[in-house]
Short mmCIF file of the C-alpha atoms (twelve columns), coordinates in Angstrom:
data_MODEL
# 
_entry.id   MODEL 
# 
loop_
_atom_site.group_PDB 
_atom_site.id 
_atom_site.type_symbol 
_atom_site.label_atom_id 
_atom_site.label_alt_id 
_atom_site.label_comp_id 
_atom_site.label_asym_id 
_atom_site.label_seq_id 
_atom_site.Cartn_x 
_atom_site.Cartn_y 
_atom_site.Cartn_z 
_atom_site.pdbx_PDB_model_num 
ATOM 1   C CA . UNK A 1   8.702   -23.337 18.181  1 
ATOM 2   C CA . UNK A 2   6.391   -20.116 18.819  1 
ATOM 3   C CA . UNK A 3   7.960   -17.138 17.652  1 
ATOM 4   C CA . UNK A 4   7.857   -17.436 13.996  1 
ATOM 5   C CA . UNK A 5   9.842   -14.924 11.112  1 
ATOM 6   C CA . UNK A 6   8.396   -14.628 7.597   1 
ATOM 7   C CA . UNK A 7   11.747  -13.156 5.589   1 
ATOM 8   C CA . UNK A 8   9.804   -11.072 3.285   1 
ATOM 9   C CA . UNK A 9   11.324  -9.003  -0.042  1 
ATOM 10  C CA . UNK A 10  9.921   -7.479  -3.556  1 
ATOM 11  C CA . UNK A 11  8.727   -10.609 -5.600  1 
ATOM 12  C CA . UNK A 12  7.976   -13.206 -2.989  1 
ATOM 13  C CA . UNK A 13  5.094   -15.270 -4.524  1 
ATOM 14  C CA . UNK A 14  1.889   -14.603 -2.425  1 
ATOM 15  C CA . UNK A 15  0.602   -17.977 -1.993  1 
ATOM 16  C CA . UNK A 16  3.384   -18.626 -0.010  1 
ATOM 17  C CA . UNK A 17  2.912   -15.775 2.181   1 
ATOM 18  C CA . UNK A 18  -1.224  -16.962 2.317   1 
ATOM 19  C CA . UNK A 19  0.154   -20.621 3.660   1 
ATOM 20  C CA . UNK A 20  2.354   -19.071 6.011   1 
ATOM 21  C CA . UNK A 21  0.061   -16.746 7.637   1 
ATOM 22  C CA . UNK A 22  -2.674  -18.459 7.580   1 
ATOM 23  C CA . UNK A 23  -0.780  -21.524 9.100   1 
ATOM 24  C CA . UNK A 24  0.887   -19.226 12.039  1 
ATOM 25  C CA . UNK A 25  -1.621  -15.878 11.705  1 
ATOM 26  C CA . UNK A 26  -5.319  -16.924 13.254  1 
ATOM 27  C CA . UNK A 27  -5.740  -17.198 16.589  1 
ATOM 28  C CA . UNK A 28  -6.636  -21.752 17.391  1 
ATOM 29  C CA . UNK A 29  -7.097  -21.458 21.022  1 
ATOM 30  C CA . UNK A 30  -10.062 -22.676 21.591  1 
ATOM 31  C CA . UNK A 31  -9.401  -25.338 19.529  1 
ATOM 32  C CA . UNK A 32  -6.106  -26.190 21.482  1 
ATOM 33  C CA . UNK A 33  -3.327  -24.748 19.391  1 
ATOM 34  C CA . UNK A 34  -1.110  -22.500 21.375  1 
ATOM 35  C CA . UNK A 35  -0.267  -18.682 19.818  1 
ATOM 36  C CA . UNK A 36  2.037   -17.960 18.015  1 
ATOM 37  C CA . UNK A 37  3.881   -14.594 17.271  1 
ATOM 38  C CA . UNK A 38  4.320   -14.476 13.681  1 
ATOM 39  C CA . UNK A 39  6.162   -11.353 12.149  1 
ATOM 40  C CA . UNK A 40  7.293   -10.036 8.806   1 
ATOM 41  C CA . UNK A 41  10.641  -9.714  8.379   1 
ATOM 42  C CA . UNK A 42  12.419  -7.585  5.791   1 
ATOM 43  C CA . UNK A 43  15.368  -5.256  5.048   1 
ATOM 44  C CA . UNK A 44  13.300  -1.810  3.487   1 
ATOM 45  C CA . UNK A 45  10.586  -0.286  6.029   1 
ATOM 46  C CA . UNK A 46  8.231   -0.758  2.976   1 
ATOM 47  C CA . UNK A 47  5.807   -1.720  1.351   1 
ATOM 48  C CA . UNK A 48  6.946   -4.156  -0.663  1 
ATOM 49  C CA . UNK A 49  5.718   -5.132  -4.080  1 
ATOM 50  C CA . UNK A 50  4.505   -8.018  -4.868  1 
ATOM 51  C CA . UNK A 51  3.258   -10.055 -7.871  1 
ATOM 52  C CA . UNK A 52  -0.142  -9.285  -9.324  1 
ATOM 53  C CA . UNK A 53  -0.573  -5.886  -8.136  1 
ATOM 54  C CA . UNK A 54  0.063   -6.887  -4.296  1 
ATOM 55  C CA . UNK A 55  1.810   -4.883  -1.647  1 
ATOM 56  C CA . UNK A 56  3.078   -6.499  1.552   1 
ATOM 57  C CA . UNK A 57  3.790   -3.658  4.829   1 
ATOM 58  C CA . UNK A 58  6.323   -5.692  6.858   1 
ATOM 59  C CA . UNK A 59  6.905   -5.096  10.025  1 
ATOM 60  C CA . UNK A 60  9.809   -6.042  11.862  1 
ATOM 61  C CA . UNK A 61  12.922  -5.651  10.459  1 
ATOM 62  C CA . UNK A 62  15.948  -8.609  9.984   1 
ATOM 63  C CA . UNK A 63  16.815  -7.831  13.516  1 
ATOM 64  C CA . UNK A 64  14.030  -9.886  14.989  1 
ATOM 65  C CA . UNK A 65  15.025  -12.686 13.370  1 
ATOM 66  C CA . UNK A 66  17.698  -12.863 16.193  1 
ATOM 67  C CA . UNK A 67  14.864  -13.804 18.220  1 
ATOM 68  C CA . UNK A 68  12.783  -16.145 15.946  1 
ATOM 69  C CA . UNK A 69  12.299  -19.906 16.537  1 
ATOM 70  C CA . UNK A 70  11.132  -20.503 13.090  1 
ATOM 71  C CA . UNK A 71  12.536  -18.507 9.578   1 
ATOM 72  C CA . UNK A 72  10.273  -19.209 6.988   1 
ATOM 73  C CA . UNK A 73  11.215  -17.997 3.535   1 
ATOM 74  C CA . UNK A 74  8.772   -17.688 0.852   1 
ATOM 75  C CA . UNK A 75  10.049  -17.873 -2.960  1 
ATOM 76  C CA . UNK A 76  10.706  -15.558 -5.278  1 
ATOM 77  C CA . UNK A 77  8.403   -15.467 -8.458  1 
ATOM 78  C CA . UNK A 78  11.305  -14.730 -10.336 1 
ATOM 79  C CA . UNK A 79  13.888  -17.580 -9.134  1 
ATOM 80  C CA . UNK A 80  16.587  -16.254 -10.352 1 
ATOM 81  C CA . UNK A 81  16.369  -13.230 -9.161  1 
ATOM 82  C CA . UNK A 82  19.075  -12.114 -6.847  1 
ATOM 83  C CA . UNK A 83  17.936  -12.132 -3.058  1 
ATOM 84  C CA . UNK A 84  19.595  -8.870  -1.164  1 
ATOM 85  C CA . UNK A 85  23.403  -9.301  0.957   1 
ATOM 86  C CA . UNK A 86  21.982  -8.265  4.307   1 
ATOM 87  C CA . UNK A 87  18.845  -10.936 3.929   1 
ATOM 88  C CA . UNK A 88  21.042  -14.136 3.208   1 
ATOM 89  C CA . UNK A 89  23.609  -12.952 5.955   1 
ATOM 90  C CA . UNK A 90  20.989  -12.322 8.346   1 
ATOM 91  C CA . UNK A 91  19.674  -15.976 6.878   1 
ATOM 92  C CA . UNK A 92  22.739  -17.145 7.695   1 
ATOM 93  C CA . UNK A 93  23.562  -15.858 11.124  1 
ATOM 94  C CA . UNK A 94  19.791  -17.277 12.280  1 
ATOM 95  C CA . UNK A 95  20.636  -20.677 10.918  1 
ATOM 96  C CA . UNK A 96  24.355  -20.288 12.605  1 
ATOM 97  C CA . UNK A 97  22.511  -20.306 16.240  1 
ATOM 98  C CA . UNK A 98  20.765  -23.370 15.646  1 
ATOM 99  C CA . UNK A 99  17.442  -21.859 14.303  1 
ATOM 100 C CA . UNK A 100 15.128  -23.659 12.145  1 
ATOM 101 C CA . UNK A 101 14.961  -22.611 8.551   1 
ATOM 102 C CA . UNK A 102 12.275  -23.738 5.874   1 
ATOM 103 C CA . UNK A 103 11.960  -22.633 2.282   1 
ATOM 104 C CA . UNK A 104 8.330   -23.146 0.488   1 
ATOM 105 C CA . UNK A 105 9.010   -24.075 -3.532  1 
ATOM 106 C CA . UNK A 106 11.460  -21.745 -4.783  1 
ATOM 107 C CA . UNK A 107 12.929  -20.519 -1.419  1 
ATOM 108 C CA . UNK A 108 15.166  -22.880 -2.086  1 
ATOM 109 C CA . UNK A 109 17.237  -21.173 -4.576  1 
ATOM 110 C CA . UNK A 110 17.637  -18.185 -1.938  1 
ATOM 111 C CA . UNK A 111 18.826  -20.573 0.788   1 
ATOM 112 C CA . UNK A 112 21.399  -21.618 -1.928  1 
ATOM 113 C CA . UNK A 113 22.245  -18.193 -2.838  1 
ATOM 114 C CA . UNK A 114 22.952  -17.870 0.730   1 
ATOM 115 C CA . UNK A 115 25.549  -21.406 0.528   1 
ATOM 116 C CA . UNK A 116 23.684  -22.984 3.429   1 
ATOM 117 C CA . UNK A 117 22.791  -26.036 0.990   1 
ATOM 118 C CA . UNK A 118 25.992  -26.862 -0.151  1 
ATOM 119 C CA . UNK A 119 26.124  -30.601 0.187   1 
ATOM 120 C CA . UNK A 120 23.014  -30.852 1.435   1 
ATOM 121 C CA . UNK A 121 19.608  -32.394 0.364   1 
ATOM 122 C CA . UNK A 122 17.148  -30.402 -0.869  1 
ATOM 123 C CA . UNK A 123 13.679  -29.856 -2.767  1 
ATOM 124 C CA . UNK A 124 12.492  -27.759 -4.718  1 
ATOM 125 C CA . UNK A 125 9.277   -28.098 -7.659  1 
ATOM 126 C CA . UNK A 126 10.010  -30.675 -9.678  1 
ATOM 127 C CA . UNK A 127 10.285  -28.203 -12.645 1 
ATOM 128 C CA . UNK A 128 12.800  -26.107 -11.204 1 
ATOM 129 C CA . UNK A 129 15.111  -29.176 -9.853  1 
ATOM 130 C CA . UNK A 130 17.387  -29.169 -12.359 1 
ATOM 131 C CA . UNK A 131 17.428  -25.594 -12.633 1 
ATOM 132 C CA . UNK A 132 18.582  -25.709 -9.276  1 
ATOM 133 C CA . UNK A 133 21.101  -28.557 -9.786  1 
ATOM 134 C CA . UNK A 134 22.536  -26.890 -12.760 1 
ATOM 135 C CA . UNK A 135 23.174  -24.054 -10.678 1 
ATOM 136 C CA . UNK A 136 24.694  -25.003 -7.937  1 
ATOM 137 C CA . UNK A 137 26.008  -28.229 -8.278  1 
ATOM 138 C CA . UNK A 138 27.186  -28.839 -4.649  1 
ATOM 139 C CA . UNK A 139 23.286  -29.158 -3.492  1 
ATOM 140 C CA . UNK A 140 21.929  -33.218 -3.481  1 
ATOM 141 C CA . UNK A 141 18.592  -31.797 -5.313  1 
ATOM 142 C CA . UNK A 142 15.531  -34.402 -5.471  1 
ATOM 143 C CA . UNK A 143 12.913  -34.210 -7.416  1 
ATOM 144 C CA . UNK A 144 10.646  -36.502 -5.684  1 
ATOM 145 C CA . UNK A 145 10.015  -35.981 -2.604  1 
ATOM 146 C CA . UNK A 146 6.937   -33.320 -0.754  1 
ATOM 147 C CA . UNK A 147 9.522   -32.247 1.669   1 
ATOM 148 C CA . UNK A 148 13.061  -32.988 3.162   1 
ATOM 149 C CA . UNK A 149 15.716  -31.713 6.265   1 
ATOM 150 C CA . UNK A 150 19.019  -31.575 6.421   1 
ATOM 151 C CA . UNK A 151 20.896  -30.023 8.959   1 
ATOM 152 C CA . UNK A 152 18.461  -27.995 10.217  1 
ATOM 153 C CA . UNK A 153 16.667  -26.419 7.074   1 
ATOM 154 C CA . UNK A 154 14.162  -27.708 5.673   1 
ATOM 155 C CA . UNK A 155 12.838  -27.156 1.698   1 
ATOM 156 C CA . UNK A 156 10.032  -28.366 0.294   1 
ATOM 157 C CA . UNK A 157 8.551   -28.686 -3.238  1 
ATOM 158 C CA . UNK A 158 6.029   -27.032 -5.481  1 
ATOM 159 C CA . UNK A 159 3.303   -25.331 -3.854  1 
ATOM 160 C CA . UNK A 160 0.655   -27.408 -1.750  1 
ATOM 161 C CA . UNK A 161 3.665   -28.612 -0.578  1 
ATOM 162 C CA . UNK A 162 4.326   -26.106 1.404   1 
ATOM 163 C CA . UNK A 163 1.066   -26.552 3.587   1 
ATOM 164 C CA . UNK A 164 2.405   -29.822 3.725   1 
ATOM 165 C CA . UNK A 165 5.499   -28.344 5.703   1 
ATOM 166 C CA . UNK A 166 4.227   -25.962 7.373   1 
ATOM 167 C CA . UNK A 167 1.597   -28.570 9.175   1 
ATOM 168 C CA . UNK A 168 5.354   -30.914 9.589   1 
ATOM 169 C CA . UNK A 169 6.660   -28.225 11.231  1 
ATOM 170 C CA . UNK A 170 3.923   -27.505 13.425  1 
ATOM 171 C CA . UNK A 171 3.349   -31.351 14.246  1 
ATOM 172 C CA . UNK A 172 7.253   -31.723 14.893  1 
ATOM 173 C CA . UNK A 173 6.908   -28.728 17.454  1 
ATOM 174 C CA . UNK A 174 3.094   -29.023 18.832  1 
ATOM 175 C CA . UNK A 175 2.135   -32.277 18.171  1 
ATOM 176 C CA . UNK A 176 -0.136  -33.825 15.763  1 
ATOM 177 C CA . UNK A 177 -3.120  -32.750 17.618  1 
ATOM 178 C CA . UNK A 178 -2.495  -28.826 16.572  1 
ATOM 179 C CA . UNK A 179 -1.214  -29.704 13.586  1 
ATOM 180 C CA . UNK A 180 -4.777  -31.370 13.377  1 
ATOM 181 C CA . UNK A 181 -6.218  -28.552 14.169  1 
ATOM 182 C CA . UNK A 182 -5.198  -26.077 11.804  1 
ATOM 183 C CA . UNK A 183 -5.159  -28.583 9.091   1 
ATOM 184 C CA . UNK A 184 -8.994  -28.415 9.747   1 
ATOM 185 C CA . UNK A 185 -9.415  -24.727 10.070  1 
ATOM 186 C CA . UNK A 186 -7.700  -25.167 6.002   1 
ATOM 187 C CA . UNK A 187 -10.272 -27.796 5.179   1 
ATOM 188 C CA . UNK A 188 -6.754  -29.914 4.190   1 
ATOM 189 C CA . UNK A 189 -5.573  -32.593 4.889   1 
ATOM 190 C CA . UNK A 190 -3.432  -33.491 8.157   1 
ATOM 191 C CA . UNK A 191 -0.646  -35.765 7.281   1 
ATOM 192 C CA . UNK A 192 0.800   -35.936 3.830   1 
ATOM 193 C CA . UNK A 193 4.940   -37.534 4.799   1 
ATOM 194 C CA . UNK A 194 7.584   -35.834 2.834   1 
ATOM 195 C CA . UNK A 195 8.497   -38.818 1.064   1 
ATOM 196 C CA . UNK A 196 5.358   -38.662 -0.647  1 
ATOM 197 C CA . UNK A 197 5.779   -38.491 -4.337  1 
ATOM 198 C CA . UNK A 198 5.500   -34.901 -5.763  1 
ATOM 199 C CA . UNK A 199 3.208   -35.706 -8.941  1 
ATOM 200 C CA . UNK A 200 1.663   -39.187 -9.865  1 
ATOM 201 C CA . UNK A 201 0.850   -40.406 -13.294 1 
ATOM 202 C CA . UNK A 202 -2.992  -39.924 -13.962 1 
ATOM 203 C CA . UNK A 203 -4.994  -42.854 -14.288 1 
ATOM 204 C CA . UNK A 204 -6.161  -43.397 -17.408 1 
ATOM 205 C CA . UNK A 205 -10.498 -43.974 -17.745 1 
ATOM 206 C CA . UNK A 206 -9.483  -47.773 -17.324 1 
ATOM 207 C CA . UNK A 207 -8.032  -47.816 -14.187 1 
ATOM 208 C CA . UNK A 208 -10.690 -45.589 -12.596 1 
ATOM 209 C CA . UNK A 209 -12.638 -48.636 -10.655 1 
ATOM 210 C CA . UNK A 210 -8.655  -49.672 -9.597  1 
ATOM 211 C CA . UNK A 211 -8.623  -46.109 -8.046  1 
ATOM 212 C CA . UNK A 212 -11.703 -46.517 -6.508  1 
ATOM 213 C CA . UNK A 213 -10.801 -49.730 -5.165  1 
ATOM 214 C CA . UNK A 214 -7.843  -48.417 -3.668  1 
ATOM 215 C CA . UNK A 215 -9.763  -45.740 -1.985  1 
ATOM 216 C CA . UNK A 216 -11.790 -47.961 -0.428  1 
ATOM 217 C CA . UNK A 217 -8.955  -49.913 1.037   1 
ATOM 218 C CA . UNK A 218 -7.330  -47.194 2.624   1 
ATOM 219 C CA . UNK A 219 -10.469 -46.105 4.634   1 
ATOM 220 C CA . UNK A 220 -11.192 -49.625 5.604   1 
ATOM 221 C CA . UNK A 221 -7.378  -49.833 6.619   1 
ATOM 222 C CA . UNK A 222 -7.589  -46.475 8.543   1 
ATOM 223 C CA . UNK A 223 -10.675 -47.811 10.461  1 
ATOM 224 C CA . UNK A 224 -8.945  -51.331 10.960  1 
ATOM 225 C CA . UNK A 225 -5.347  -49.749 12.484  1 
ATOM 226 C CA . UNK A 226 -5.353  -51.507 15.473  1 
ATOM 227 C CA . UNK A 227 -5.934  -55.127 13.943  1 
ATOM 228 C CA . UNK A 228 -2.870  -57.218 12.286  1 
ATOM 229 C CA . UNK A 229 -3.107  -55.855 8.362   1 
ATOM 230 C CA . UNK A 230 -0.776  -57.671 6.111   1 
ATOM 231 C CA . UNK A 231 -0.703  -56.341 2.427   1 
ATOM 232 C CA . UNK A 232 -1.690  -59.546 1.420   1 
ATOM 233 C CA . UNK A 233 -5.279  -58.981 3.945   1 
ATOM 234 C CA . UNK A 234 -5.440  -55.017 1.972   1 
ATOM 235 C CA . UNK A 235 -4.853  -56.990 -1.581  1 
ATOM 236 C CA . UNK A 236 -7.491  -59.686 -0.681  1 
ATOM 237 C CA . UNK A 237 -10.310 -56.302 -0.022  1 
ATOM 238 C CA . UNK A 238 -8.976  -54.851 -3.297  1 
ATOM 239 C CA . UNK A 239 -8.967  -58.359 -4.922  1 
ATOM 240 C CA . UNK A 240 -5.391  -58.690 -6.274  1 
ATOM 241 C CA . UNK A 241 -2.774  -60.385 -6.146  1 
ATOM 242 C CA . UNK A 242 -0.368  -58.601 -3.556  1 
ATOM 243 C CA . UNK A 243 2.223   -57.682 -6.039  1 
ATOM 244 C CA . UNK A 244 -0.344  -56.276 -7.997  1 
ATOM 245 C CA . UNK A 245 -1.504  -54.535 -5.299  1 
ATOM 246 C CA . UNK A 246 1.353   -53.420 -4.234  1 
ATOM 247 C CA . UNK A 247 1.678   -51.888 -7.730  1 
ATOM 248 C CA . UNK A 248 -0.961  -50.673 -7.397  1 
ATOM 249 C CA . UNK A 249 -1.021  -48.400 -4.607  1 
ATOM 250 C CA . UNK A 250 2.480   -46.957 -5.150  1 
ATOM 251 C CA . UNK A 251 1.656   -45.939 -8.702  1 
ATOM 252 C CA . UNK A 252 -1.798  -43.725 -6.531  1 
ATOM 253 C CA . UNK A 253 -0.129  -42.973 -3.171  1 
ATOM 254 C CA . UNK A 254 3.870   -42.298 -4.148  1 
ATOM 255 C CA . UNK A 255 4.615   -45.027 -1.057  1 
ATOM 256 C CA . UNK A 256 4.206   -48.500 -0.542  1 
ATOM 257 C CA . UNK A 257 1.848   -50.063 1.455   1 
ATOM 258 C CA . UNK A 258 3.933   -50.835 4.401   1 
ATOM 259 C CA . UNK A 259 5.414   -47.702 5.023   1 
ATOM 260 C CA . UNK A 260 1.715   -46.068 4.676   1 
ATOM 261 C CA . UNK A 261 0.488   -47.962 7.294   1 
ATOM 262 C CA . UNK A 262 3.755   -47.245 9.286   1 
ATOM 263 C CA . UNK A 263 2.941   -43.145 9.038   1 
ATOM 264 C CA . UNK A 264 -0.713  -43.448 9.889   1 
ATOM 265 C CA . UNK A 265 -0.162  -45.986 12.805  1 
ATOM 266 C CA . UNK A 266 2.520   -43.644 14.446  1 
ATOM 267 C CA . UNK A 267 -0.250  -40.348 14.126  1 
ATOM 268 C CA . UNK A 268 -2.828  -42.487 15.437  1 
ATOM 269 C CA . UNK A 269 -0.308  -43.489 18.597  1 
ATOM 270 C CA . UNK A 270 1.201   -39.336 18.721  1 
ATOM 271 C CA . UNK A 271 -2.813  -38.663 18.909  1 
ATOM 272 C CA . UNK A 272 -2.914  -41.595 21.908  1 
ATOM 273 C CA . UNK A 273 -0.241  -40.211 23.773  1 
ATOM 274 C CA . UNK A 274 -1.766  -36.465 23.684  1 
ATOM 275 C CA . UNK A 275 -5.353  -37.605 24.565  1 
ATOM 276 C CA . UNK A 276 -4.850  -40.214 26.519  1 
ATOM 277 C CA . UNK A 277 -3.401  -41.869 29.852  1 
ATOM 278 C CA . UNK A 278 -3.064  -45.160 28.724  1 
ATOM 279 C CA . UNK A 279 -0.277  -46.960 29.115  1 
ATOM 280 C CA . UNK A 280 2.779   -47.517 25.918  1 
ATOM 281 C CA . UNK A 281 1.690   -51.226 25.556  1 
ATOM 282 C CA . UNK A 282 -1.621  -49.911 25.060  1 
ATOM 283 C CA . UNK A 283 -1.661  -47.482 23.133  1 
ATOM 284 C CA . UNK A 284 1.270   -50.047 20.818  1 
ATOM 285 C CA . UNK A 285 -1.759  -52.046 20.789  1 
ATOM 286 C CA . UNK A 286 -4.451  -49.659 19.698  1 
ATOM 287 C CA . UNK A 287 -2.113  -48.375 17.287  1 
ATOM 288 C CA . UNK A 288 -1.719  -52.327 15.632  1 
ATOM 289 C CA . UNK A 289 1.907   -52.671 16.784  1 
ATOM 290 C CA . UNK A 290 2.330   -56.087 16.704  1 
ATOM 291 C CA . UNK A 291 4.426   -55.616 20.109  1 
ATOM 292 C CA . UNK A 292 5.901   -52.947 22.622  1 
ATOM 293 C CA . UNK A 293 9.273   -53.461 21.829  1 
ATOM 294 C CA . UNK A 294 8.619   -52.418 17.764  1 
ATOM 295 C CA . UNK A 295 6.686   -49.531 19.132  1 
ATOM 296 C CA . UNK A 296 9.045   -47.692 19.986  1 
ATOM 297 C CA . UNK A 297 11.665  -48.795 17.834  1 
ATOM 298 C CA . UNK A 298 9.699   -47.425 15.176  1 
ATOM 299 C CA . UNK A 299 8.392   -44.343 17.109  1 
ATOM 300 C CA . UNK A 300 11.914  -43.088 18.660  1 
ATOM 301 C CA . UNK A 301 13.055  -43.524 15.086  1 
ATOM 302 C CA . UNK A 302 10.782  -41.572 13.461  1 
ATOM 303 C CA . UNK A 303 9.867   -38.854 16.197  1 
ATOM 304 C CA . UNK A 304 13.065  -38.101 17.571  1 
ATOM 305 C CA . UNK A 305 11.475  -39.443 20.961  1 
ATOM 306 C CA . UNK A 306 11.023  -42.311 23.263  1 
ATOM 307 C CA . UNK A 307 7.347   -42.680 23.682  1 
ATOM 308 C CA . UNK A 308 7.033   -41.861 27.194  1 
ATOM 309 C CA . UNK A 309 9.437   -38.491 26.605  1 
ATOM 310 C CA . UNK A 310 7.090   -37.449 24.153  1 
ATOM 311 C CA . UNK A 311 3.748   -37.582 26.148  1 
ATOM 312 C CA . UNK A 312 5.877   -35.830 28.236  1 
ATOM 313 C CA . UNK A 313 6.931   -33.128 26.307  1 
ATOM 314 C CA . UNK A 314 3.286   -32.524 24.526  1 
ATOM 315 C CA . UNK A 315 1.089   -32.264 28.093  1 
ATOM 316 C CA . UNK A 316 4.193   -29.779 29.393  1 
ATOM 317 C CA . UNK A 317 2.339   -26.033 29.958  1 
ATOM 318 C CA . UNK A 318 2.985   -23.504 27.286  1 
ATOM 319 C CA . UNK A 319 4.696   -20.628 27.853  1 
ATOM 320 C CA . UNK A 320 2.464   -17.685 26.222  1 
ATOM 321 C CA . UNK A 321 4.525   -16.409 23.749  1 
ATOM 322 C CA . UNK A 322 5.693   -12.578 24.723  1 
ATOM 323 C CA . UNK A 323 3.100   -9.692  23.328  1 
ATOM 324 C CA . UNK A 324 3.411   -7.707  20.337  1 
ATOM 325 C CA . UNK A 325 5.350   -4.186  20.960  1 
ATOM 326 C CA . UNK A 326 2.015   -2.430  20.596  1 
ATOM 327 C CA . UNK A 327 0.525   -4.395  23.179  1 
ATOM 328 C CA . UNK A 328 3.270   -4.337  25.704  1 
ATOM 329 C CA . UNK A 329 3.489   -0.308  24.752  1 
ATOM 330 C CA . UNK A 330 -0.460  -0.064  26.167  1 
ATOM 331 C CA . UNK A 331 0.192   -2.132  28.912  1 
# 
């Protein structure tokens, strides 16, 4: 996933465009991040008007989607605005070739208009979810997750969750270390799972101490991942009963303590596989899994590769992306 195409058209949200550009645009090779070729692909040569008085100059036509490893669709500021037929056709062709297609926020409406989401799970901003479901009743619209994937089509919820999806795509293709390096440069959290709730009920002032206690428990748990943690142990740290702790934890994070621990242990295991040559049993122990068998089962189910295969893939020599046309012409 080195050649990334942004599908640009009049009226796309500048925030989404900025997120995509910030994740795949800068050269972060000194931080161990592979080089990407990011192109702005449009039906017309431009300049393309954006909301807020901005304009954008595309650098490629829609035909460049045929060479892309990933196609990303920003949202339109007005989700109901139609997308030109050739753009929809180019998206259908990319998906038919097996290229992952990701839509940020209301970009799900563009994929829906292209007919790509029919019969599939999809997510958009929670405020727009009823509108997407009403206009396209054949889509299984979910209003809770931050992002979902179905058949090579990724959709994300509103605004900041687009960052989460982009970082997740980097992590899936290039490993946790590359995604963490990009997140550090963006001064954002490197890891929010897709099933994290889109929004949470804000705690009332009387619950502030509970929120602080839960934050302290999470920080302590991250420092103690290799230990055999349980919900009862974490509840004891918070001074709560296990049932009360589980309820407050889910309200604060959008997921269960067990799921939260598992996701962070898997992320720790990824980093160990990428950074070290520890044997798989030692990786399992350091990441806090009770046995190598349990670790293999969870890792394979979550990542799609076994630990050894993942390590081999993450250590494979990188192939430099093709240089831009301007470089080739000047050489």
